[in-house]
C-alpha positions as CSV (number, residue, x, y, z in Angstrom):
1,S,-26.6,2.6,-47.7
2,Y,-27.1,2.5,-44.0
3,E,-26.7,-1.3,-43.9
4,A,-23.4,-1.1,-45.7
5,R,-22.1,1.6,-43.4
6,A,-23.2,-0.5,-40.3
7,A,-21.6,-3.6,-41.7
8,A,-18.4,-1.7,-42.4
9,A,-18.4,-0.3,-38.8
10,A,-19.0,-3.7,-37.4
11,A,-16.1,-5.1,-39.4
12,V,-13.8,-2.3,-38.1
13,A,-14.8,-3.0,-34.5
14,E,-14.3,-6.8,-35.0
15,A,-10.8,-6.1,-36.5
16,A,-9.9,-3.8,-33.5
17,Q,-11.0,-6.5,-31.1
18,A,-9.0,-9.2,-32.9
19,R,-6.0,-6.8,-32.9
20,A,-6.4,-6.2,-29.1
21,A,-6.5,-9.9,-28.5
22,V,-3.3,-10.4,-30.5
23,E,-1.6,-7.5,-28.9
24,G,-2.9,-8.4,-25.5
25,V,-1.6,-7.0,-22.3
26,R,2.0,-7.2,-21.0
27,L,2.3,-10.3,-18.8
28,S,4.1,-8.5,-16.0
29,K,1.3,-5.8,-15.9
30,L,-1.4,-8.4,-15.7
31,M,0.4,-10.3,-12.9
32,A,0.6,-7.0,-10.9
33,E,-3.0,-6.2,-11.6
34,R,-4.0,-9.6,-10.3
35,G,-2.0,-9.1,-7.1
36,I,0.3,-12.0,-7.9
37,C,3.4,-9.9,-7.4
38,S,4.8,-6.5,-8.3
39,R,5.8,-5.7,-11.9
40,R,9.5,-5.7,-11.0
41,E,9.1,-9.2,-9.3
42,A,7.1,-10.4,-12.4
43,D,10.0,-9.5,-14.7
44,E,12.4,-11.3,-12.3
45,F,10.3,-14.4,-12.2
46,I,9.7,-14.5,-16.0
47,E,13.5,-14.2,-16.6
48,R,14.1,-17.1,-14.3
49,G,11.5,-19.2,-16.0
50,W,9.2,-19.4,-13.0
51,V,6.0,-18.2,-14.7
52,F,3.5,-20.4,-16.5
53,V,0.7,-19.1,-18.7
54,D,-2.0,-21.6,-19.5
55,G,0.4,-24.3,-18.5
56,R,3.3,-23.2,-20.7
57,R,6.5,-21.7,-19.3
58,V,7.2,-18.1,-20.3
59,S,10.7,-16.8,-19.9
60,E,10.8,-13.9,-22.4
61,L,10.4,-10.4,-21.1
62,G,7.8,-8.1,-22.7
63,V,5.4,-11.0,-23.7
64,R,1.8,-10.0,-24.3
65,V,-1.1,-12.3,-23.4
66,A,-4.9,-12.2,-23.4
67,E,-6.5,-10.8,-20.2
68,D,-8.2,-14.1,-19.4
69,V,-5.2,-16.4,-19.3
70,R,-4.4,-18.7,-16.4
71,I,-1.2,-17.7,-14.6
72,H,0.7,-19.8,-12.0
73,L,4.1,-19.5,-10.4
74,A,6.7,-22.3,-10.0
75,P,7.3,-23.4,-6.4
76,E,10.7,-21.5,-6.5
77,A,8.9,-18.2,-7.0
78,T,6.4,-18.9,-4.2
79,R,9.2,-19.8,-1.9
80,T,11.1,-16.6,-2.8
81,Q,8.0,-14.6,-2.0
82,Q,7.5,-16.3,1.3
83,Q,11.1,-15.3,2.2
84,R,10.5,-11.6,1.6
85,A,10.2,-9.8,4.8
86,T,7.4,-7.5,5.9
87,I,8.3,-5.4,9.0
88,L,6.1,-3.4,11.4
89,L,7.8,-0.4,13.0
90,H,6.5,1.9,15.8
91,K,7.9,5.0,14.2
92,P,8.9,7.8,16.5
93,V,8.5,11.5,15.7
94,G,11.5,13.0,13.8
95,Y,12.0,10.1,11.3
96,V,10.9,10.4,7.7
97,S,9.1,7.4,6.1
98,G,10.7,7.3,2.8
99,Q,13.4,9.5,1.1
100,P,15.9,10.9,3.6
101,E,15.7,14.6,4.1
102,P,18.7,16.7,5.2
103,G,19.2,16.5,8.9
104,Y,16.6,13.7,9.4
105,A,17.0,9.9,9.5
106,P,14.8,7.6,7.5
107,A,12.7,5.2,9.4
108,V,14.5,2.2,7.8
109,S,17.6,3.2,9.9
110,L,15.7,1.8,12.9
111,I,15.6,-1.7,11.4
112,G,18.4,-3.6,13.0
113,P,19.2,-6.3,15.6
114,D,19.1,-4.0,18.6
115,N,15.5,-2.7,18.0
116,Q,13.9,-6.1,17.2
117,A,11.0,-6.6,19.6
118,D,10.3,-10.2,18.6
119,R,13.8,-11.6,18.5
120,D,12.9,-14.3,21.1
121,T,10.0,-15.6,19.2
122,A,10.6,-14.8,15.5
123,Q,13.5,-15.2,13.1
124,R,16.5,-13.1,13.9
125,F,17.3,-9.9,11.9
126,H,19.7,-10.5,9.0
127,P,21.2,-7.7,6.8
128,S,19.5,-9.3,3.8
129,H,16.1,-8.1,5.3
130,L,17.2,-4.5,4.3
131,K,17.6,-5.3,0.6
132,N,14.8,-3.5,-1.3
133,L,13.0,-2.9,1.9
134,A,10.7,0.1,1.3
135,P,7.9,1.8,3.2
136,A,4.4,0.8,2.1
137,G,2.8,4.2,2.7
138,R,3.8,7.4,4.5
139,L,3.7,8.6,8.0
140,D,4.7,12.2,8.4
141,I,7.9,13.2,10.2
142,D,5.9,14.7,13.1
143,S,3.6,11.7,13.4
144,T,4.1,8.4,15.2
145,G,2.7,4.9,15.1
146,L,2.5,1.9,12.8
147,L,4.7,2.0,9.7
148,V,4.9,-1.0,7.3
149,L,8.2,-1.7,5.4
150,T,8.2,-4.6,3.0
151,Q,10.3,-6.4,0.4
152,D,7.1,-8.0,-0.9
153,G,5.5,-6.2,-3.9
154,R,2.1,-7.8,-3.2
155,V,2.0,-6.2,0.2
156,A,3.0,-2.8,-1.2
157,R,0.3,-3.0,-3.8
158,Q,-2.3,-4.0,-1.3
159,L,-1.6,-1.1,0.9
160,I,-0.7,1.7,-1.5
161,G,-2.0,0.6,-4.9
162,E,-4.4,3.0,-6.7
163,D,-7.4,0.8,-5.8
164,S,-6.4,0.0,-2.2
165,K,-9.3,0.0,0.2
166,V,-7.3,-1.0,3.3
167,E,-8.4,1.0,6.3
168,K,-5.9,3.0,8.4
169,E,-6.9,4.1,11.9
170,Y,-5.4,7.0,13.8
171,I,-5.7,8.6,17.2
172,V,-5.5,12.4,16.7
173,R,-5.0,15.0,19.5
174,V,-6.4,18.4,18.5
175,E,-6.9,21.9,19.8
176,G,-9.0,24.8,18.5
177,R,-12.7,25.3,18.0
178,L,-14.5,22.9,15.7
179,A,-16.7,24.5,13.0
180,E,-20.5,24.0,13.6
181,N,-20.9,21.2,11.0
182,G,-17.2,20.2,11.3
183,L,-17.6,16.6,12.4
184,A,-20.0,15.8,9.6
185,L,-17.6,17.4,7.1
186,L,-14.7,15.3,8.5
187,N,-16.7,12.2,7.8
188,H,-17.6,13.2,4.3
189,G,-17.7,16.4,2.2
190,L,-14.2,17.9,2.3
191,W,-12.0,18.4,-0.8
192,L,-8.2,18.5,-1.0
193,D,-6.2,19.4,-4.1
194,D,-9.4,20.0,-6.1
195,R,-10.6,16.4,-5.5
196,P,-13.2,15.1,-3.1
197,L,-12.1,12.9,-0.3
198,R,-13.4,9.4,0.1
199,P,-15.9,9.0,3.1
200,A,-14.1,8.6,6.4
201,E,-15.1,7.6,9.9
202,V,-14.4,10.3,12.4
203,E,-15.6,10.5,16.0
204,W,-14.6,12.1,19.3
205,I,-12.9,9.8,21.9
206,N,-12.7,12.5,24.5
207,D,-12.5,16.3,24.6
208,E,-9.1,16.4,23.1
209,Q,-8.9,13.4,20.8
210,L,-10.5,12.2,17.6
211,R,-10.4,8.7,16.1
212,F,-10.0,8.7,12.3
213,V,-10.5,5.7,10.0
214,L,-9.4,6.5,6.4
215,R,-9.3,4.5,3.2
216,E,-6.9,6.7,1.3
217,G,-3.6,8.5,2.1
218,R,-3.2,12.0,0.7
219,K,-0.2,14.0,1.8
220,R,-0.7,15.3,5.4
221,Q,-4.4,14.5,4.9
222,I,-5.6,14.5,8.5
223,R,-3.8,17.7,9.4
224,R,-5.2,19.4,6.4
225,M,-8.7,18.0,7.0
226,C,-8.6,19.4,10.6
227,E,-7.4,22.8,9.4
228,L,-10.5,23.1,7.1
229,V,-12.8,22.7,10.1
230,G,-11.0,25.0,12.6
231,L,-8.8,22.4,14.4
232,K,-5.1,22.1,14.7
233,V,-3.4,18.7,15.1
234,V,-1.0,18.6,18.0
235,G,-0.4,14.8,18.0
236,L,-1.1,12.0,15.5
237,K,-0.6,8.3,16.0
238,R,-1.5,5.5,13.5
239,V,-2.7,2.5,15.5
240,R,-4.0,0.1,12.8
241,I,-3.6,-0.8,9.1
242,G,-6.3,-3.2,7.9
243,R,-6.5,-6.0,10.4
244,V,-3.0,-5.4,11.8
245,K,-2.7,-3.4,15.0
246,L,0.2,-1.5,16.5
247,G,-0.7,-3.1,19.8
248,D,2.0,-3.0,22.5
249,L,5.0,-2.7,20.1
250,P,7.3,-0.3,21.9
251,L,8.2,3.1,20.4
252,G,11.2,2.9,18.1
253,Q,11.1,-0.9,17.9
254,W,10.0,-3.3,15.1
255,R,8.8,-6.8,14.5
256,F,8.1,-9.1,11.6
257,L,4.6,-9.5,10.3
258,R,3.5,-13.0,11.5
259,E,2.3,-15.7,9.2
260,D,-1.2,-15.6,10.7
261,E,-1.5,-11.8,10.2
262,R,-3.2,-10.3,7.1
263,F,-3.9,-6.7,6.3
264,G,-7.0,-7.4,4.2
């Protein structure tokens, strides 16, 4: 009968729910999703016994938990996170953000004692600041401006995670003839790689320069957007990521992110 089939279906659904609750989600994945730390850091903290779930210490990797559990870190984990450096670099043209390419130096090679702009006011550079230091986002080899490098998985996730909404602002020098509805299309309506782009904010600063504010970072996105509306980019500089500005940081120099600065 219909009632019997409905009851059987309800029983199957209930069993599936119960099974999901038992199976749960990996603790390290849940910690990353909540922005507590990266998955790699989560595994490290769990192994060290620095993670508590609903008040109980968890020290076994691969543990699954329900999605609504309370998670907190031991003070040692919090201190470890606070010691992880986040560095702001004014990247020159000719340096690659991430993986080195033949003939080109990676941006991280500029991080050292000689290039530290804030050495009189912040902590001094130490070689330990280079351990696991990775760029949180790209800046093309022929672009300049603000590049963030971090040891902190939370910062990386905030800036380049799938659901990141952090704004990035650029000053873009262009040449060519803008298509009739080009400015409107730059703001919203263009597609790249068979996918629509998120709405952007694009406006003229003067006859040669546009200001772009983006909330995503596809490969060579601004250059490709401009090509689609008849413009060629001849200079590109990133001047802001979230609330953090490049400001007067000299070209080729770097400084630490200050305690009072936040991207989001």
